[in-house]
Backbone and ligand atoms as CSV (ligand in chain L), in Angstrom:
chain,resi,resn,atom,element,x,y,z
A,1,UNK,N,N,104.938,71.219,81.306
A,1,UNK,CA,C,106.273,71.609,80.636
A,1,UNK,C,C,106.706,70.541,79.812
A,2,UNK,N,N,106.835,69.349,80.285
A,2,UNK,CA,C,107.146,68.180,79.443
A,2,UNK,C,C,106.268,68.093,78.156
A,3,UNK,N,N,104.905,68.255,78.534
A,3,UNK,CA,C,103.857,68.199,77.439
A,3,UNK,C,C,104.108,69.153,76.245
A,4,UNK,N,N,104.409,70.425,76.661
A,4,UNK,CA,C,104.750,71.440,75.723
A,4,UNK,C,C,105.918,70.994,74.858
A,5,UNK,N,N,106.906,70.621,75.452
A,5,UNK,CA,C,108.175,70.089,74.733
A,5,UNK,C,C,107.765,69.053,73.626
A,6,UNK,N,N,106.996,68.140,74.173
A,6,UNK,CA,C,106.485,67.005,73.366
A,6,UNK,C,C,105.697,67.496,72.201
A,7,UNK,N,N,104.815,68.322,72.346
A,7,UNK,CA,C,104.032,68.834,71.278
A,7,UNK,C,C,104.916,69.633,70.275
A,8,UNK,N,N,105.793,70.377,70.761
A,8,UNK,CA,C,106.615,71.164,70.063
A,8,UNK,C,C,107.351,70.120,69.040
A,9,UNK,N,N,108.134,69.220,69.666
A,9,UNK,CA,C,108.849,68.336,68.931
A,9,UNK,C,C,108.002,67.482,67.896
A,10,UNK,N,N,106.739,67.343,68.192
A,10,UNK,CA,C,105.948,66.673,67.045
A,10,UNK,C,C,105.634,67.522,66.000
A,11,UNK,N,N,105.209,68.899,66.300
A,11,UNK,CA,C,104.999,69.663,65.186
A,11,UNK,C,C,106.232,69.797,64.300
A,12,UNK,N,N,107.373,70.011,64.940
A,12,UNK,CA,C,108.536,70.138,64.124
A,12,UNK,C,C,108.771,69.003,63.234
A,13,UNK,N,N,108.518,67.902,63.872
A,13,UNK,CA,C,108.677,66.495,63.002
A,13,UNK,C,C,107.731,66.546,61.942
A,14,UNK,N,N,106.441,66.960,62.164
A,14,UNK,CA,C,105.470,66.859,61.089
A,14,UNK,C,C,105.920,67.844,59.938
A,15,UNK,N,N,106.322,69.016,60.403
A,15,UNK,CA,C,106.683,69.999,59.427
A,15,UNK,C,C,107.717,69.443,58.438
A,16,UNK,N,N,108.727,68.800,59.058
A,16,UNK,CA,C,109.922,68.177,58.422
A,16,UNK,C,C,109.456,67.124,57.327
A,17,UNK,N,N,108.494,66.212,57.915
A,17,UNK,CA,C,108.045,65.243,56.966
A,17,UNK,C,C,107.339,65.847,55.737
A,18,UNK,N,N,106.545,66.725,56.029
A,18,UNK,CA,C,105.864,67.332,54.721
A,18,UNK,C,C,106.768,68.093,53.729
A,19,UNK,N,N,107.729,68.654,54.333
A,19,UNK,CA,C,108.862,69.402,53.511
A,19,UNK,C,C,109.662,68.218,52.648
A,20,UNK,N,N,109.690,67.108,53.350
A,20,UNK,CA,C,110.504,66.127,52.814
A,20,UNK,C,C,109.961,65.261,51.648
A,21,UNK,N,N,108.577,65.544,51.535
A,21,UNK,CA,C,107.730,64.846,50.509
A,21,UNK,C,C,108.453,65.318,49.134
A,22,UNK,N,N,108.505,64.307,48.201
A,22,UNK,CA,C,109.011,64.696,46.971
A,22,UNK,C,C,107.929,65.591,46.161
A,23,UNK,N,N,108.433,66.430,45.256
A,23,UNK,CA,C,107.421,67.308,44.643
A,23,UNK,C,C,106.386,66.665,44.075
A,24,UNK,N,N,106.766,65.465,43.321
A,24,UNK,CA,C,105.632,64.696,42.692
A,24,UNK,C,C,104.469,64.185,43.386
A,25,UNK,N,N,104.894,63.996,44.779
A,25,UNK,CA,C,103.823,63.557,45.624
A,25,UNK,C,C,102.807,64.538,45.947
A,26,UNK,N,N,103.258,65.904,46.014
A,26,UNK,CA,C,102.355,67.057,46.128
A,26,UNK,C,C,101.583,67.182,44.939
A,27,UNK,N,N,102.128,66.814,43.725
A,27,UNK,CA,C,101.547,66.984,42.536
A,27,UNK,C,C,100.094,66.361,42.258
A,28,UNK,N,N,100.087,65.116,43.155
A,28,UNK,CA,C,98.952,64.345,43.181
A,28,UNK,C,C,97.751,65.143,43.543
A,29,UNK,N,N,98.049,65.964,44.665
A,29,UNK,CA,C,96.838,66.911,45.158
A,29,UNK,C,C,96.486,67.879,44.007
A,30,UNK,N,N,97.407,68.351,43.163
A,30,UNK,CA,C,96.894,69.203,42.240
A,30,UNK,C,C,96.319,68.646,41.200
A,31,UNK,N,N,96.795,67.504,40.836
A,31,UNK,CA,C,96.037,66.696,39.736
A,31,UNK,C,C,94.617,66.301,40.124
A,32,UNK,N,N,94.461,65.900,41.533
A,32,UNK,CA,C,93.245,65.476,41.966
A,32,UNK,C,C,92.217,66.730,41.856
A,33,UNK,N,N,92.672,67.996,42.215
A,33,UNK,CA,C,91.706,69.115,42.163
A,33,UNK,C,C,91.607,69.647,40.941
A,34,UNK,N,N,92.512,69.673,39.942
A,34,UNK,CA,C,92.460,70.289,38.676
A,34,UNK,C,C,92.068,69.485,37.550
A,35,UNK,N,N,92.581,68.113,37.501
A,35,UNK,CA,C,92.569,67.423,36.239
A,35,UNK,C,C,91.556,66.070,36.465
A,36,UNK,N,N,91.525,65.607,37.576
A,36,UNK,CA,C,91.031,64.206,37.727
A,36,UNK,C,C,89.540,64.159,37.285
A,37,UNK,N,N,88.863,65.199,37.276
A,37,UNK,CA,C,87.383,65.192,36.849
A,37,UNK,C,C,87.364,64.594,35.294
A,38,UNK,N,N,88.397,65.030,34.534
A,38,UNK,CA,C,88.282,64.652,33.170
A,38,UNK,C,C,89.399,63.513,32.743
A,39,UNK,N,N,90.419,63.329,33.625
A,39,UNK,CA,C,91.558,62.439,33.279
A,39,UNK,C,C,91.841,61.404,34.202
A,40,UNK,N,N,92.224,60.207,33.880
A,40,UNK,CA,C,92.641,59.145,34.713
A,40,UNK,C,C,94.212,59.064,34.421
A,41,UNK,N,N,94.935,58.533,35.436
A,41,UNK,CA,C,96.486,58.230,35.196
A,41,UNK,C,C,96.717,56.798,34.954
A,42,UNK,N,N,95.543,56.046,34.856
A,42,UNK,CA,C,95.474,54.628,34.608
A,42,UNK,C,C,95.765,54.384,33.070
A,43,UNK,N,N,96.694,53.441,32.763
A,43,UNK,CA,C,96.801,52.988,31.321
A,43,UNK,C,C,95.535,52.556,30.800
A,44,UNK,N,N,95.216,53.160,29.595
A,44,UNK,CA,C,93.901,52.717,28.850
A,44,UNK,C,C,92.575,53.079,29.392
A,45,UNK,N,N,92.607,54.064,30.490
A,45,UNK,CA,C,91.467,54.597,30.962
A,45,UNK,C,C,91.147,55.999,30.646
A,46,UNK,N,N,90.184,56.060,29.522
A,46,UNK,CA,C,89.859,57.576,29.196
A,46,UNK,C,C,88.657,57.918,29.877
A,47,UNK,N,N,88.519,59.173,30.236
A,47,UNK,CA,C,87.215,59.779,30.638
A,47,UNK,C,C,86.840,60.802,29.730
A,48,UNK,N,N,86.532,61.960,30.271
A,48,UNK,CA,C,86.135,63.126,29.330
A,48,UNK,C,C,87.407,63.533,28.464
A,49,UNK,N,N,88.544,63.264,29.052
A,49,UNK,CA,C,89.768,63.513,28.429
A,49,UNK,C,C,90.569,62.184,28.306
A,50,UNK,N,N,91.640,62.037,27.607
A,50,UNK,CA,C,92.396,60.654,27.430
A,50,UNK,C,C,93.254,60.526,28.720
A,51,UNK,N,N,93.599,59.106,28.821
A,51,UNK,CA,C,94.404,58.825,29.875
A,51,UNK,C,C,95.765,59.539,29.847
A,52,UNK,N,N,96.302,59.950,30.918
A,52,UNK,CA,C,97.447,60.669,30.901
A,52,UNK,C,C,98.656,59.653,31.394
A,53,UNK,N,N,98.398,58.393,31.469
A,53,UNK,CA,C,99.453,57.431,31.734
A,53,UNK,C,C,100.676,57.711,30.766
A,54,UNK,N,N,101.849,57.813,31.103
A,54,UNK,CA,C,102.965,57.838,30.354
A,54,UNK,C,C,102.888,58.985,29.316
A,55,UNK,N,N,102.347,60.273,29.696
A,55,UNK,CA,C,102.116,61.245,28.861
A,55,UNK,C,C,103.382,62.010,28.367
A,56,UNK,N,N,104.358,61.886,29.124
A,56,UNK,CA,C,105.656,62.703,28.775
A,56,UNK,C,C,106.406,61.695,27.616
A,57,UNK,N,N,106.568,62.518,26.528
A,57,UNK,CA,C,107.274,61.804,25.418
A,57,UNK,C,C,106.260,61.313,24.429
A,58,UNK,N,N,104.942,61.326,24.761
A,58,UNK,CA,C,103.939,60.751,23.656
A,58,UNK,C,C,103.601,61.912,22.768
A,59,UNK,N,N,103.223,61.359,21.626
A,59,UNK,CA,C,102.632,62.247,20.534
A,59,UNK,C,C,101.410,62.777,20.931
A,60,UNK,N,N,100.910,63.997,20.731
A,60,UNK,CA,C,99.637,64.553,21.059
A,60,UNK,C,C,98.738,63.841,20.241
A,61,UNK,N,N,97.495,63.465,20.829
A,61,UNK,CA,C,96.557,62.819,20.117
A,61,UNK,C,C,96.778,61.262,19.865
A,62,UNK,N,N,97.669,60.869,20.726
A,62,UNK,CA,C,98.251,59.361,20.400
A,62,UNK,C,C,97.390,58.257,20.994
A,63,UNK,N,N,96.439,58.548,21.747
A,63,UNK,CA,C,95.700,57.371,22.115
A,63,UNK,C,C,94.633,56.869,21.202
A,64,UNK,N,N,94.943,55.656,20.713
A,64,UNK,CA,C,94.096,55.307,19.602
A,64,UNK,C,C,92.618,55.127,19.980
A,65,UNK,N,N,92.045,54.898,21.008
A,65,UNK,CA,C,90.610,54.757,21.288
A,65,UNK,C,C,89.907,56.118,21.871
A,66,UNK,N,N,90.653,57.257,21.875
A,66,UNK,CA,C,90.105,58.431,22.259
A,66,UNK,C,C,89.696,59.371,21.173
A,67,UNK,N,N,88.663,59.913,21.159
A,67,UNK,CA,C,88.250,60.859,20.003
A,67,UNK,C,C,88.678,62.351,20.348
A,68,UNK,N,N,89.915,62.635,19.767
A,68,UNK,CA,C,90.532,63.956,19.961
A,68,UNK,C,C,89.808,64.950,18.967
A,69,UNK,N,N,90.065,66.159,19.291
A,69,UNK,CA,C,89.722,67.307,18.279
A,69,UNK,C,C,90.662,67.192,17.094
A,70,UNK,N,N,90.277,67.611,15.883
A,70,UNK,CA,C,91.197,67.639,14.843
A,70,UNK,C,C,92.322,68.521,15.115
A,71,UNK,N,N,92.304,69.813,15.709
A,71,UNK,CA,C,93.406,70.544,16.052
A,71,UNK,C,C,94.410,69.887,16.961
A,72,UNK,N,N,94.003,68.938,17.837
A,72,UNK,CA,C,94.915,68.346,18.858
A,72,UNK,C,C,95.596,67.161,17.836
A,73,UNK,N,N,94.763,66.334,17.159
A,73,UNK,CA,C,95.440,65.394,16.236
A,73,UNK,C,C,96.362,65.906,15.304
A,74,UNK,N,N,96.214,67.194,14.726
A,74,UNK,CA,C,97.042,67.866,13.712
A,74,UNK,C,C,98.009,68.615,14.408
A,75,UNK,N,N,98.231,68.869,15.762
A,75,UNK,CA,C,99.141,69.666,16.257
A,75,UNK,C,C,100.626,69.452,16.065
A,76,UNK,N,N,101.088,68.182,15.867
A,76,UNK,CA,C,102.363,67.926,15.627
A,76,UNK,C,C,103.160,67.971,16.948
A,77,UNK,N,N,102.429,68.182,18.071
A,77,UNK,CA,C,103.220,68.252,19.436
A,77,UNK,C,C,103.529,66.919,19.871
A,78,UNK,N,N,104.759,66.843,20.413
A,78,UNK,CA,C,105.226,65.771,21.319
A,78,UNK,C,C,105.222,66.258,22.717
A,79,UNK,N,N,104.576,65.669,23.676
A,79,UNK,CA,C,104.549,66.257,24.986
A,79,UNK,C,C,105.977,66.242,25.786
A,80,UNK,N,N,106.585,67.270,25.808
A,80,UNK,CA,C,107.753,67.274,26.823
A,80,UNK,C,C,107.337,68.299,27.944
A,81,UNK,N,N,108.174,68.550,28.814
A,81,UNK,CA,C,107.679,69.405,30.044
A,81,UNK,C,C,107.395,70.787,29.637
A,82,UNK,N,N,108.145,71.345,28.669
A,82,UNK,CA,C,107.752,72.847,28.265
A,82,UNK,C,C,106.509,72.666,27.533
A,83,UNK,N,N,106.126,71.753,26.621
A,83,UNK,CA,C,104.822,71.768,25.995
A,83,UNK,C,C,103.686,71.645,26.878
A,84,UNK,N,N,103.892,70.731,27.876
A,84,UNK,CA,C,102.830,70.478,28.808
A,84,UNK,C,C,102.545,71.734,29.644
A,85,UNK,N,N,103.672,72.239,30.070
A,85,UNK,CA,C,103.379,73.474,30.977
A,85,UNK,C,C,102.637,74.582,30.073
A,86,UNK,N,N,103.019,74.684,28.775
A,86,UNK,CA,C,102.340,75.754,27.984
A,86,UNK,C,C,100.879,75.338,27.778
A,87,UNK,N,N,100.631,74.173,27.560
A,87,UNK,CA,C,99.274,73.702,27.330
A,87,UNK,C,C,98.349,73.733,28.529
A,88,UNK,N,N,99.002,73.341,29.742
A,88,UNK,CA,C,98.046,73.447,30.994
A,88,UNK,C,C,98.003,74.795,31.359
A,89,UNK,N,N,98.933,75.758,31.067
A,89,UNK,CA,C,98.722,77.177,31.418
A,89,UNK,C,C,97.642,77.737,30.479
A,90,UNK,N,N,97.468,77.353,29.257
A,90,UNK,CA,C,96.562,78.108,28.233
A,90,UNK,C,C,96.275,77.059,27.219
A,91,UNK,N,N,95.334,76.005,27.440
A,91,UNK,CA,C,94.973,75.026,26.544
A,91,UNK,C,C,94.613,75.681,25.168
A,92,UNK,N,N,93.807,76.687,25.182
A,92,UNK,CA,C,93.379,77.284,23.953
A,92,UNK,C,C,94.306,78.017,23.123
A,93,UNK,N,N,95.477,78.424,23.685
A,93,UNK,CA,C,96.422,79.189,23.073
A,93,UNK,C,C,97.362,78.225,22.385
A,94,UNK,N,N,97.630,77.056,23.114
A,94,UNK,CA,C,98.542,75.973,22.411
A,94,UNK,C,C,97.831,75.151,21.343
A,95,UNK,N,N,96.633,74.804,21.646
A,95,UNK,CA,C,95.865,73.989,20.701
A,95,UNK,C,C,94.585,74.856,20.459
A,96,UNK,N,N,94.688,75.898,19.546
A,96,UNK,CA,C,93.385,76.631,19.229
A,96,UNK,C,C,92.282,75.689,18.555
A,97,UNK,N,N,90.972,75.844,19.159
A,97,UNK,CA,C,90.133,74.966,18.674
A,97,UNK,C,C,90.001,73.608,19.146
A,98,UNK,N,N,90.898,73.297,20.275
A,98,UNK,CA,C,90.930,72.033,20.820
A,98,UNK,C,C,89.804,71.951,21.938
A,99,UNK,N,N,89.487,70.655,22.331
A,99,UNK,CA,C,88.245,70.595,23.200
A,99,UNK,C,C,88.524,70.372,24.600
A,100,UNK,N,N,89.756,70.699,25.123
A,100,UNK,CA,C,89.905,70.628,26.506
A,100,UNK,C,C,89.381,71.902,27.247
A,101,UNK,N,N,88.213,71.634,27.982
A,101,UNK,CA,C,87.685,72.911,28.475
A,101,UNK,C,C,88.223,73.124,29.900
A,102,UNK,N,N,89.307,73.826,30.020
A,102,UNK,CA,C,90.149,74.051,31.204
A,102,UNK,C,C,90.782,75.487,31.049
A,103,UNK,N,N,90.507,76.314,32.087
A,103,UNK,CA,C,90.839,77.621,31.844
A,103,UNK,C,C,92.392,77.895,32.091
A,104,UNK,N,N,93.017,76.937,32.648
A,104,UNK,CA,C,94.502,77.055,32.771
A,104,UNK,C,C,94.864,77.183,34.282
A,105,UNK,N,N,96.088,76.589,34.538
A,105,UNK,CA,C,96.638,76.817,35.920
A,105,UNK,C,C,97.731,77.778,35.831
A,106,UNK,N,N,97.607,78.830,36.883
A,106,UNK,CA,C,98.648,79.836,36.713
A,106,UNK,C,C,99.425,79.936,38.009
A,107,UNK,N,N,99.318,78.894,39.031
A,107,UNK,CA,C,100.117,78.919,40.166
A,107,UNK,C,C,101.498,78.205,39.918
A,108,UNK,N,N,102.633,78.989,39.847
A,108,UNK,CA,C,103.835,78.303,39.461
A,108,UNK,C,C,104.250,77.154,40.232
A,109,UNK,N,N,103.995,77.231,41.565
A,109,UNK,CA,C,104.467,75.977,42.349
A,109,UNK,C,C,103.663,74.801,42.110
A,110,UNK,N,N,102.423,75.052,42.098
A,110,UNK,CA,C,101.683,73.936,41.703
A,110,UNK,C,C,101.809,73.387,40.322
A,111,UNK,N,N,102.222,74.216,39.427
A,111,UNK,CA,C,102.542,73.761,37.997
A,111,UNK,C,C,103.822,72.861,38.119
A,112,UNK,N,N,104.876,73.285,38.907
A,112,UNK,CA,C,105.941,72.451,38.998
A,112,UNK,C,C,105.699,71.073,39.673
A,113,UNK,N,N,104.977,71.095,40.522
A,113,UNK,CA,C,104.667,69.798,41.428
A,113,UNK,C,C,103.755,68.943,40.488
A,114,UNK,N,N,102.815,69.512,39.821
A,114,UNK,CA,C,102.056,68.708,38.793
A,114,UNK,C,C,102.805,68.157,37.545
A,115,UNK,N,N,103.809,69.092,37.149
A,115,UNK,CA,C,104.707,68.491,35.996
A,115,UNK,C,C,105.599,67.284,36.398
A,116,UNK,N,N,106.047,67.464,37.684
A,116,UNK,CA,C,106.814,66.283,38.261
A,116,UNK,C,C,105.958,65.074,38.434
A,117,UNK,N,N,104.799,65.344,38.860
A,117,UNK,CA,C,103.771,64.166,38.989
A,117,UNK,C,C,103.580,63.509,37.498
A,118,UNK,N,N,103.276,64.441,36.565
A,118,UNK,CA,C,102.947,63.869,35.246
A,118,UNK,C,C,104.095,63.116,34.794
A,119,UNK,N,N,105.357,63.651,34.904
A,119,UNK,CA,C,106.616,63.109,34.365
A,119,UNK,C,C,106.872,61.744,35.081
A,120,UNK,N,N,106.206,61.349,36.257
A,120,UNK,CA,C,106.622,60.178,37.021
A,120,UNK,C,C,105.676,59.120,36.570
A,121,UNK,N,N,104.600,59.277,35.762
A,121,UNK,CA,C,103.629,58.457,35.326
A,121,UNK,C,C,103.942,57.546,34.245
A,122,UNK,N,N,104.652,56.360,34.606
A,122,UNK,CA,C,104.989,55.387,33.709
A,122,UNK,C,C,105.123,54.115,34.162
L,1,HEC,C1,C,86.774,69.480,31.688
L,1,HEC,C2,C,87.584,68.334,31.474
L,1,HEC,C3,C,89.264,68.611,31.516
L,1,HEC,C4,C,89.940,69.061,32.419
L,1,HEC,C5,C,89.489,69.638,33.666
L,1,HEC,C6,C,91.295,68.878,31.988
L,1,HEC,N1,N,91.483,68.163,30.830
L,1,HEC,FE1,FE,92.972,67.661,29.792
L,1,HEC,N2,N,91.878,67.122,28.168
L,1,HEC,C7,C,90.503,67.058,28.122
L,1,HEC,C8,C,90.033,66.785,26.860
L,1,HEC,C9,C,88.625,66.623,26.236
L,1,HEC,C10,C,91.260,66.649,26.054
L,1,HEC,C11,C,91.303,66.281,24.556
L,1,HEC,C12,C,91.516,67.608,23.813
L,1,HEC,C13,C,91.379,67.653,22.318
L,1,HEC,O1,O,91.347,66.627,21.760
L,1,HEC,O2,O,91.459,68.893,21.723
L,1,HEC,C14,C,92.247,66.776,26.927
L,1,HEC,C15,C,93.776,66.685,26.596
L,1,HEC,C16,C,94.624,66.749,27.396
L,1,HEC,C17,C,96.167,66.567,27.057
L,1,HEC,C18,C,96.674,66.018,25.695
L,1,HEC,C19,C,96.868,64.503,25.798
L,1,HEC,C20,C,97.128,63.714,24.575
L,1,HEC,O3,O,96.829,62.482,24.511
L,1,HEC,O4,O,97.599,64.236,23.559
L,1,HEC,C21,C,96.928,66.690,28.145
L,1,HEC,C22,C,98.402,66.607,28.358
L,1,HEC,C23,C,96.078,67.179,29.097
L,1,HEC,N3,N,94.680,67.160,28.700
L,1,HEC,C24,C,96.314,67.388,30.557
L,1,HEC,C25,C,95.543,67.882,31.531
L,1,HEC,C26,C,96.017,68.338,32.877
L,1,HEC,C27,C,97.291,68.210,33.299
L,1,HEC,C28,C,94.793,68.862,33.439
L,1,HEC,C29,C,94.757,69.349,34.882
L,1,HEC,C30,C,95.640,70.646,35.043
L,1,HEC,C31,C,93.701,68.626,32.547
L,1,HEC,N4,N,94.191,68.252,31.380
L,1,HEC,C32,C,92.523,69.161,32.797
L,1,HEC,C33,C,89.718,67.431,29.344
L,1,HEC,C34,C,90.040,68.093,30.381
């Protein structure tokens, strides 16, 4: 009996701890599975895609030593939360002819967590 109580208490605690995680901490997992293949969040580290360090507030195509597509360089976008969400939902619609080969994220909860995470990179 005592054992059961213990286990129950433990699972309640674990549950609480998981729910208490800030959304941007969960965003790390979304980033790892959706974006990390091509993007690093380290400053100055480009992979197939440019570094996403401090991406919020940055001009699109703004990393000097990354070779962007012309449509991205000429897009005139400044990455705010709305633009990021639109682009991550459908890269080809926001930057037609751009070279990010990603189909888009359509899970709203994951999107929010990811945007919180990206916004915290500075
Ligand atoms: C298959 C590789 C790949 C994947 C996966 C990918 N990207 Fe990209 N990303 C790129 C490339 C390449 C570019 C440059 C696009 C261009 O120049 O048109 C880019 C550009 C971007 C930019 C514009 C950055 C800037 O400096 O203007 C953002 C923001 C971005 N990606 C976010 C994401 C996020 C968030 C994810 C995950 C949901 C993701 N990308 C997944 C390859 C990828």
